[in-house]
C-alpha positions as CSV (number, residue, x, y, z in Angstrom):
1,M,21.4,14.6,-33.5
2,L,19.1,14.7,-30.3
3,G,19.6,18.3,-30.2
4,L,17.9,18.8,-33.4
5,L,15.3,15.7,-33.4
6,G,14.8,15.6,-29.5
7,H,11.2,16.5,-29.9
8,R,10.3,13.7,-32.2
9,T,8.6,10.6,-31.0
10,F,11.7,8.2,-31.8
11,A,14.0,10.6,-30.1
12,R,13.4,8.9,-26.8
13,D,14.2,5.5,-28.3
14,I,17.4,7.3,-29.7
15,N,18.4,8.4,-26.4
16,V,18.1,4.9,-24.9
17,A,20.2,3.4,-27.9
18,F,23.0,6.0,-27.3
19,S,23.0,5.2,-23.6
20,L,22.8,1.5,-24.3
21,G,25.9,2.0,-26.8
22,T,27.6,3.8,-24.0
23,F,27.1,1.0,-21.6
24,L,28.3,-1.6,-23.7
25,A,31.4,0.3,-24.6
26,A,32.0,0.6,-20.8
27,C,31.6,-3.1,-20.4
28,A,34.2,-3.7,-23.1
29,L,36.4,-1.3,-21.5
30,T,36.1,-3.0,-18.2
31,A,36.9,-6.4,-19.8
32,M,40.2,-4.8,-21.2
33,V,41.3,-3.7,-17.9
34,I,40.6,-7.1,-16.2
35,A,42.3,-8.9,-18.9
36,D,45.4,-6.2,-19.5
37,G,45.6,-4.1,-16.3
38,P,45.6,-0.4,-16.4
39,I,45.6,1.1,-19.8
40,F,46.4,4.5,-21.5
41,A,45.0,6.0,-24.6
42,F,45.9,9.3,-26.6
43,D,49.2,10.1,-25.6
44,R,48.5,9.1,-21.9
45,Q,45.8,11.9,-21.7
46,F,43.3,9.0,-20.7
47,F,44.0,6.4,-18.0
48,I,41.9,3.8,-16.9
49,D,42.6,1.9,-13.8
50,P,40.7,-0.2,-11.1
51,L,39.5,3.0,-9.5
52,N,37.6,4.5,-12.3
53,V,36.8,1.6,-14.4
54,F,33.9,0.3,-12.1
55,M,32.7,4.0,-11.7
56,V,32.6,4.3,-15.4
57,T,30.6,1.3,-15.7
58,L,28.3,2.1,-13.0
59,T,27.7,5.6,-14.7
60,A,27.2,4.2,-18.0
61,F,24.5,1.7,-16.4
62,V,22.6,4.1,-14.4
63,G,22.7,6.5,-17.3
64,L,21.0,3.6,-19.4
65,T,18.4,3.0,-16.8
66,T,17.4,6.5,-16.2
67,A,17.1,6.9,-20.0
68,I,14.8,4.0,-20.1
69,F,12.7,5.4,-17.1
70,S,12.5,8.8,-18.7
71,R,10.9,7.5,-22.0
72,P,7.3,7.2,-20.4
73,Y,7.9,9.8,-17.8
74,M,8.8,12.7,-20.2
75,R,6.1,11.4,-22.6
76,V,3.5,12.3,-19.6
77,E,5.2,15.5,-18.9
78,Q,4.8,16.4,-22.5
79,D,1.1,15.4,-22.3
80,H,0.6,17.6,-19.3
81,G,2.1,20.7,-21.2
82,K,5.2,20.9,-18.9
83,M,7.5,20.1,-22.0
84,T,7.2,21.6,-25.4
85,P,9.1,20.4,-28.6
86,P,12.1,22.9,-28.0
87,R,12.4,21.9,-24.5
88,M,12.3,18.2,-25.5
89,R,15.0,18.8,-27.7
90,L,17.1,20.6,-25.1
91,Y,16.4,17.8,-22.7
92,H,17.6,15.0,-24.7
93,G,20.4,16.9,-26.2
94,M,21.7,17.9,-22.9
95,Y,21.3,14.4,-21.3
96,Q,23.6,12.9,-23.6
97,L,26.2,16.0,-23.3
98,F,25.8,15.6,-19.6
99,S,26.7,11.7,-19.8
100,C,29.8,12.4,-22.0
101,T,31.0,15.3,-19.5
102,M,30.9,12.7,-16.6
103,L,32.6,10.0,-18.4
104,L,35.2,12.6,-19.6
105,G,35.9,13.6,-16.1
106,L,36.3,9.8,-14.9
107,T,38.5,8.7,-17.8
108,T,40.8,11.6,-18.4
109,N,44.5,11.5,-16.8
110,N,44.8,15.2,-16.9
111,L,43.7,17.2,-14.1
112,G,42.9,20.2,-16.0
113,I,40.7,18.3,-18.1
114,V,38.9,16.9,-15.1
115,W,38.2,20.5,-14.0
116,V,36.7,21.4,-17.7
117,A,34.6,18.3,-17.6
118,M,33.1,19.3,-14.1
119,E,32.5,22.7,-15.4
120,A,30.8,21.7,-18.4
121,A,28.6,19.3,-16.4
122,T,27.5,22.1,-14.5
123,L,26.4,24.0,-17.5
124,T,24.6,21.1,-19.0
125,T,22.8,20.3,-15.7
126,V,21.7,24.0,-15.4
127,L,20.0,23.8,-18.4
128,L,18.3,20.5,-17.5
129,V,17.3,21.9,-14.1
130,S,15.8,24.7,-15.7
131,V,14.1,22.9,-18.5
132,Y,10.3,23.3,-17.2
133,R,10.9,27.2,-17.5
134,T,8.9,28.0,-14.3
135,S,9.7,30.8,-12.1
136,A,10.8,28.0,-9.2
137,S,13.0,26.1,-11.8
138,L,14.7,28.9,-13.2
139,E,15.7,30.2,-9.7
140,A,16.9,26.7,-8.6
141,A,18.9,26.8,-12.1
142,W,20.5,30.2,-11.1
143,K,21.4,29.3,-7.6
144,Y,22.7,26.2,-8.9
145,F,24.9,28.0,-11.5
146,I,26.1,30.7,-8.9
147,L,27.0,28.3,-6.2
148,C,28.8,25.6,-8.2
149,G,30.3,28.2,-10.4
150,V,32.0,29.8,-7.5
151,G,33.0,26.4,-6.1
152,I,34.3,25.2,-9.5
153,A,36.4,28.6,-9.5
154,Q,38.1,27.5,-6.2
155,A,38.8,24.0,-7.9
156,L,40.4,25.9,-10.7
157,F,42.7,27.8,-8.4
158,G,43.6,24.5,-6.6
159,T,44.4,22.9,-9.8
160,I,46.8,25.7,-10.7
161,L,48.5,25.2,-7.5
162,M,49.0,21.7,-8.0
163,Y,50.5,22.5,-11.5
164,M,52.8,25.1,-9.9
165,A,54.1,22.6,-7.2
166,A,54.5,20.0,-10.0
167,D,56.3,22.1,-12.3
168,K,59.0,22.6,-9.7
169,V,59.7,19.0,-9.9
170,L,58.9,18.0,-13.2
171,G,59.8,21.1,-15.1
172,P,58.2,22.6,-18.2
173,E,59.2,19.9,-20.7
174,H,56.9,17.4,-19.0
175,A,53.3,17.0,-18.6
176,T,52.8,18.3,-15.2
177,L,49.0,17.9,-14.8
178,L,48.8,14.2,-15.8
179,W,47.7,12.5,-12.7
180,T,50.1,9.5,-13.3
181,N,53.1,11.6,-13.5
182,L,52.0,13.6,-10.3
183,D,51.5,10.3,-8.5
184,Q,55.1,9.1,-9.4
185,I,56.7,12.3,-7.6
186,K,54.0,13.3,-5.1
187,A,56.4,12.7,-2.2
188,Q,58.7,15.5,-3.8
189,L,56.0,18.1,-4.0
190,D,56.0,21.3,-2.0
191,P,54.0,20.4,1.0
192,T,52.9,24.2,1.6
193,I,51.6,24.6,-1.8
194,I,50.0,21.2,-1.9
195,T,48.3,22.0,1.3
196,L,46.7,25.2,-0.1
197,A,45.7,23.3,-3.4
198,F,43.9,20.7,-1.4
199,V,41.9,23.3,0.6
200,F,40.7,24.9,-2.5
201,L,39.9,21.6,-4.3
202,L,38.0,20.4,-1.3
203,I,35.9,23.6,-1.3
204,G,35.5,23.5,-5.1
205,Y,34.7,19.7,-5.8
206,G,33.2,19.5,-2.3
207,T,30.5,22.1,-3.6
208,K,29.5,19.6,-6.4
209,V,29.6,16.6,-4.0
210,G,27.1,18.7,-2.0
211,M,29.0,19.1,1.4
212,V,27.5,21.2,4.1
213,P,27.7,24.4,4.1
214,L,28.2,24.3,0.3
215,H,25.0,22.1,-0.2
216,S,21.9,24.6,-0.7
217,W,21.9,24.3,-4.4
218,L,21.2,20.6,-4.3
219,P,17.8,20.6,-2.5
220,D,16.5,23.1,-5.0
221,A,18.0,21.5,-8.1
222,H,16.3,18.1,-7.2
223,A,13.0,19.6,-6.4
224,E,12.5,21.8,-9.3
225,G,14.2,19.7,-12.2
226,P,12.8,16.8,-14.0
227,T,13.0,13.5,-12.0
228,P,15.3,11.8,-14.5
229,V,17.7,14.8,-13.7
230,S,17.4,14.1,-10.0
231,A,18.3,10.6,-10.5
232,V,21.5,11.4,-12.3
233,L,22.5,14.1,-10.2
234,S,22.2,11.9,-6.9
235,G,23.4,8.8,-8.4
236,L,25.9,10.0,-10.8
237,L,27.4,13.6,-10.5
238,L,27.9,13.5,-6.9
239,N,30.2,10.4,-7.5
240,V,32.1,12.0,-10.2
241,A,33.1,15.2,-8.1
242,M,34.0,12.7,-5.1
243,Y,36.3,10.8,-7.7
244,A,38.2,13.9,-8.6
245,L,38.6,14.8,-4.9
246,L,39.9,11.3,-4.1
247,R,42.3,11.5,-6.9
248,C,43.7,14.9,-5.2
249,K,43.6,13.4,-1.8
250,V,45.9,10.7,-2.9
251,L,48.3,13.4,-3.9
252,T,48.2,15.4,-0.9
253,D,48.6,12.3,1.5
254,G,51.9,11.4,-0.6
255,A,53.1,15.1,-0.4
256,L,52.4,15.7,3.3
257,Q,52.9,12.3,4.8
258,R,50.5,13.2,7.3
259,P,46.5,12.7,7.6
260,L,45.6,16.4,6.9
261,A,43.6,15.8,3.8
262,G,41.6,12.8,5.5
263,Q,41.1,14.9,8.8
264,L,39.5,17.6,6.5
265,M,37.3,15.2,4.8
266,M,36.2,13.5,8.0
267,G,35.3,16.8,9.5
268,F,33.1,18.1,6.5
269,G,31.7,14.6,6.0
270,L,30.6,14.3,9.5
271,L,29.1,17.8,9.5
272,S,27.3,17.2,6.4
273,L,26.0,13.7,7.7
274,V,24.7,15.4,10.8
275,V,23.1,18.7,9.3
276,A,21.4,16.7,6.5
277,A,19.9,14.4,9.0
278,F,18.4,17.2,11.1
279,F,17.1,19.0,8.1
280,L,15.5,15.5,6.8
281,S,13.0,16.0,9.6
282,R,11.7,19.4,8.4
283,Q,11.0,18.5,4.8
284,K,7.6,18.5,3.1
285,D,8.6,18.2,-0.3
286,V,9.4,14.4,-1.2
287,K,12.1,15.2,-3.8
288,R,13.8,17.8,-1.3
289,M,13.7,15.1,1.5
290,F,15.6,12.5,-0.9
291,S,17.9,15.3,-1.8
292,Y,18.9,15.8,1.8
293,S,19.2,12.0,2.1
294,S,21.9,12.3,-0.7
295,I,23.8,14.8,1.2
296,E,23.6,12.7,4.2
297,H,25.2,9.7,2.4
298,M,27.7,11.6,0.4
299,G,28.8,13.0,4.0
300,L,29.1,9.2,5.4
301,I,31.1,8.3,2.0
302,T,33.3,11.5,2.5
303,F,33.8,10.4,6.2
304,A,34.7,6.8,5.2
305,F,37.3,8.1,2.8
306,G,38.7,10.5,5.2
307,M,39.4,7.6,7.6
308,G,41.4,5.9,4.9
309,G,42.8,2.4,5.1
310,P,41.7,-0.6,3.1
311,V,38.4,-1.6,5.1
312,A,37.1,2.3,5.1
313,N,38.0,2.8,1.7
314,F,36.3,-0.4,0.3
315,A,33.2,0.5,2.4
316,G,33.1,4.0,0.6
317,L,33.4,2.3,-2.6
318,L,30.6,0.0,-1.9
319,H,28.6,2.7,-0.4
320,M,28.9,4.9,-3.4
321,T,27.8,2.0,-5.6
322,V,24.7,0.9,-3.5
323,H,23.7,4.5,-3.0
324,S,23.6,5.3,-6.8
325,L,21.7,2.2,-7.5
326,V,19.3,2.7,-4.8
327,K,18.7,6.3,-4.7
328,S,18.1,6.5,-8.5
329,A,15.4,3.8,-8.0
330,I,13.8,5.9,-5.3
331,F,13.5,9.0,-7.7
332,F,12.1,6.7,-10.3
333,T,9.3,5.7,-7.9
334,V,8.9,9.1,-6.6
335,G,8.7,10.6,-10.3
336,H,5.6,8.2,-11.0
337,A,4.0,9.0,-7.6
338,T,4.2,12.7,-8.0
339,Q,2.7,12.7,-11.5
340,K,0.0,10.6,-10.4
341,A,-0.8,12.8,-7.4
342,G,0.0,16.1,-9.2
343,T,2.0,17.4,-6.3
344,Q,5.3,16.8,-4.6
345,M,4.1,17.5,-1.2
346,M,4.1,14.4,0.9
347,S,1.1,15.1,3.0
348,E,-1.1,15.1,-0.4
349,I,0.6,11.7,-1.5
350,R,-1.3,8.9,0.0
351,G,-2.0,5.0,-0.5
352,L,0.4,4.2,-3.3
353,I,0.0,0.7,-2.6
354,K,-3.5,1.1,-3.6
355,V,-3.0,3.4,-6.6
356,S,-0.1,1.2,-7.9
357,P,1.3,-1.9,-6.2
358,T,4.5,-1.6,-8.2
359,I,5.0,2.1,-7.2
360,G,4.1,1.6,-3.5
361,W,6.4,-1.3,-3.0
362,G,9.1,0.0,-5.1
363,L,9.3,3.1,-2.8
364,M,8.9,1.1,0.2
365,L,11.7,-1.3,-0.5
366,G,13.7,1.6,-1.9
367,V,13.5,3.5,1.3
368,M,14.3,0.3,3.6
369,A,17.3,-0.2,1.6
370,I,18.6,3.5,1.5
371,L,17.8,3.5,5.5
372,G,20.4,0.6,5.7
373,M,18.0,-2.2,6.7
374,P,19.5,-5.8,6.1
375,P,20.1,-7.5,3.7
376,F,20.6,-4.6,1.5
377,G,24.1,-3.3,0.3
378,V,23.8,-0.2,2.3
379,F,23.5,-2.2,5.6
380,A,27.0,-3.8,4.6
381,S,28.6,-0.7,3.8
382,E,27.3,1.4,6.7
383,F,28.3,-1.4,9.2
384,L,31.7,-1.3,7.8
385,I,32.3,2.3,8.2
386,L,30.7,2.2,11.6
387,T,32.7,-0.5,12.9
388,T,35.9,1.0,11.5
389,A,35.0,4.4,13.0
390,M,34.3,2.5,16.7
391,R,38.3,1.2,16.2
392,E,39.9,4.2,14.6
393,Q,37.9,7.5,15.3
394,P,35.8,6.5,18.3
395,W,35.0,10.2,19.1
396,A,32.9,10.2,15.9
397,T,30.8,7.1,16.7
398,P,28.1,8.9,18.7
399,F,27.6,11.6,15.9
400,L,27.3,8.8,13.3
401,F,24.8,6.9,15.5
402,L,22.8,10.1,16.0
403,A,22.6,11.1,12.5
404,L,21.7,7.7,11.1
405,G,19.2,7.1,13.8
406,L,17.5,10.4,13.1
407,A,17.6,10.1,9.3
408,F,15.8,6.5,9.8
409,A,13.1,7.9,12.0
410,S,12.5,11.1,9.9
411,M,12.3,9.3,6.4
412,L,10.2,6.1,7.7
413,V,7.4,8.4,9.4
414,R,6.9,10.3,6.3
415,V,7.2,7.4,3.8
416,L,4.8,4.9,5.5
417,P,1.6,7.1,5.1
418,M,2.6,7.9,1.5
419,V,2.7,4.1,0.7
420,F,0.2,2.5,3.1
421,G,-2.2,5.6,3.8
422,E,-6.0,6.1,2.9
423,T,-6.5,7.5,-0.5
424,S,-9.4,8.6,-2.8
425,L,-7.3,8.2,-5.9
426,K,-8.2,5.4,-8.3
427,P,-5.8,2.7,-9.2
428,L,-3.7,3.2,-12.3
429,A,-5.2,1.7,-15.6
430,H,-2.0,0.3,-16.5
431,P,1.2,-0.7,-14.1
432,P,3.8,2.0,-15.0
433,A,7.2,0.6,-16.6
434,L,9.4,0.2,-13.3
435,L,11.7,-2.5,-14.5
436,P,14.7,-0.1,-13.9
437,V,13.5,0.0,-10.2
438,F,13.5,-3.3,-9.4
439,V,16.7,-4.1,-11.4
440,H,18.5,-1.5,-9.2
441,L,17.0,-2.8,-6.0
442,G,17.9,-6.3,-7.1
443,L,21.4,-5.3,-7.5
444,G,21.5,-3.4,-4.1
445,L,20.1,-6.7,-2.5
446,V,22.9,-8.9,-4.2
447,L,25.7,-6.5,-3.1
448,G,24.3,-6.9,0.5
449,L,24.5,-10.7,0.3
450,F,27.3,-11.6,-1.9
451,I,29.8,-9.3,-3.9
452,P,31.0,-11.0,-7.1
453,P,34.8,-12.0,-7.1
454,Y,35.7,-9.7,-9.8
455,L,33.7,-6.8,-8.4
456,N,35.3,-7.5,-4.9
457,Q,38.7,-7.6,-6.7
458,W,38.0,-4.0,-8.2
459,Y,37.1,-2.7,-4.6
460,V,40.2,-4.1,-3.2
461,Q,42.6,-2.9,-5.6
462,A,41.0,0.6,-5.8
463,A,40.9,0.6,-2.0
464,G,44.6,-0.2,-2.0
465,M,45.1,2.7,-4.4
466,L,43.5,5.2,-2.3
467,G,45.6,4.4,0.5
468,G,45.0,6.7,3.7
469,V,46.2,6.4,7.5
470,G,43.6,3.8,8.5
471,R,44.9,0.4,9.8
């Protein structure tokens, strides 16, 4: 319906209503899992457990708040002539389809359908990134399509290898791509085939995660697409790709009985973290800078899951949550700031605290949160990751401190003038609708001070399911 009516004034409200319905359904699903434990549906093709249920809720929540943010944002873009009625139809239709593909990838029990969902998410986001139809946005969308298309093809080959290994054990009469079936016989899978499968899956889904050196699509896609698209790319899509990779890591660990998968993830995660931190210091475009911040944080998350063990896995899950909340909040403030300034160049955005105190403080608090300042949740998760690395992987500790310190200095030195610098711009006549920003930052603060017992239980259970070699 949004594909047909997406240009109408009420289409923005319908988009929010659909997102609200999705969030309420996710909450109901969460209550069922809490009450009854893991559940199956549609002949075991869908499976919900503590690992994916909180990610479903997080995805639905950020999808809802981003839809709320996009109402005034896209209206301004339409007033400025950047969005025409056909483009608005495309935007609203693809936004809901994108949400559908992410939720499909999270809830399906079939590794083949996970691949289909990731491919569909790629196609929908290509259309969202190119929606402005400028030469830069079309180039960014084309680069995104080519790189992620090649990457997802590697993931397909890895999935085929996983099927081949499972078929030798289960036989053709069983559903050999159901993750729950594979998990039961993972110790019997051929180690050689599984090793090759995980390498291809790591390359394929790692491209979607934004791991270095497969990351170059991400800064362009963030910089040239609409800001709501940047928010869901950083806050949601990267998490879904990481989730797919984690499911495959569990099978690989069980088949090999040695930490090869974790070692590969630690290596790529640390490389991503260090390279992104150095690139942060060279950015002039504000959205590109925060896209490299996303690569940095996904590298840290990958490193945490690579270490494995209950503490590192717990920290990785917590970091995924707070990064999604805080980074989407930052993109919300950046969207309004760039609209007001008429540019994405940081050197030309000054004095946001005077132009709009809510935008200025929202951006400042968001940056302090994402840089790991206490008492925000990013500090808690980074503290757990660093202390675990000191104990279990001491060789990586200097690289972690170097990258995090460089990222802290690079971002802070650029954001402070944007917020507190002198400006000739007049204050906004009306304060922008930034309720989603402070809701996200408030949740990020709460998770740094106190994790509710039911959420803590999810993290503990999911961390135990992921296993690994950590102590």
